[in-house]
N, C-alpha and C positions, 0 to 999 in steps of 0.2 A: 845652288839652292835646292832644297828638298822637292819643291814643287816641280822644278825643271827636270830633276832626275826622274821623278814619277812620270812626267810627260814623255820623256825620252823612252822609258820602258814601255809606255803605252804605244808609242810609235813603232818600236821594234816588234811588238806582238801583233800590230794591226796589219791589214792588207788592203790593197786596192784603193778605192775612193775614201775609205775611212782613214787609211794611212795618210793620204794626201791632205785630207781635211785637218788631221791632227798636226801634220808638219806645218801647214799654213798657220794654224792657230798658235803653234809653238813659236814660229818665227815672229809673228805679230806681238806676242807677249814679251819675247826677248827684246825686240826693238822698243816697245813701250817702256820696259824697265830701264833700258839703257838711256832712253830719252829723259825719263824722270830723274835718273841719277845725275845726268848732266844739268838739266834745267832746274832741278830742285836744290842744287847746292847752295844757291845764294838767294833763297826766298826771304831770308831775314838779313837786313843790312847790319853793318857794324854798329851803327847807332842803336838799332833795335836790340842787339845783343848786349851792348853796354848798358842800356836802360834796364834790361831784364836782370843783368848782374847787380846793378845798383839796387833794384827793388828786392831781389832775393837776399841781398846782404842785410836787409832790414827785417826780414821775416824770421819767425821762430815757431817751433812746434810746441803747442801746449800739451802738457801731460795730463793724465786723468786726475791726479791729485790736485793740480792747480785749478782745473775746471771745477772739481768738487768743492774746493775751498771758496772759489768765487760764488758758486751756487749757494753755498751755506751762508755767505755774507748777504747776498741779495734776497734769499728766501726768508730770512728772519725779519722780524719786526723791530729789532733792537735799534737800528739806525733811526727809524722814524720816532721811536720812543725817546731817544736821546735828543734829536733835533727839536722835538716838541717839549722837551724839558721834563718829561715824565721820569727819566732815570738820570743819574749823575754820570759823569765821564768814567769814573771808576767802575760803576755798575755796568756800563756799556762795554768797557774793556773786558771785564770778567765774563760777561755773557758771551761776547764774541770769542774770547779765548776758549771757553768751554765748547762752543759750537765747532770751532776749528780743530780743537784737540780731538773731538769725537770723529771728525772726518779723517784726520791723520791716523787715528787708531784703526779705522775701517780699512785704510789703504796699506796697513802693515802686513 
């Protein structure tokens, strides 16, 4: 590792008490890393990993266009107007189609 190579270079250029302190620190860091590599291998159980795989298989990444289209649907008043009976289904569809077409054009 780069950190250990740098530490070895520091040790080579140091003298006396400074060199001893650097060597001691280096040995401690290496032992700590080795210990973590061994004990950290199995922090997640097979069941945990299986549960994560199951969860991840159900996730998807939303793209900007999808987010913008959802925002266009929810930010307009067309749905409320339709449910209140102020506009017909055909009018609702035309208005939403226009709003979504505008969003799609902006993303081209």
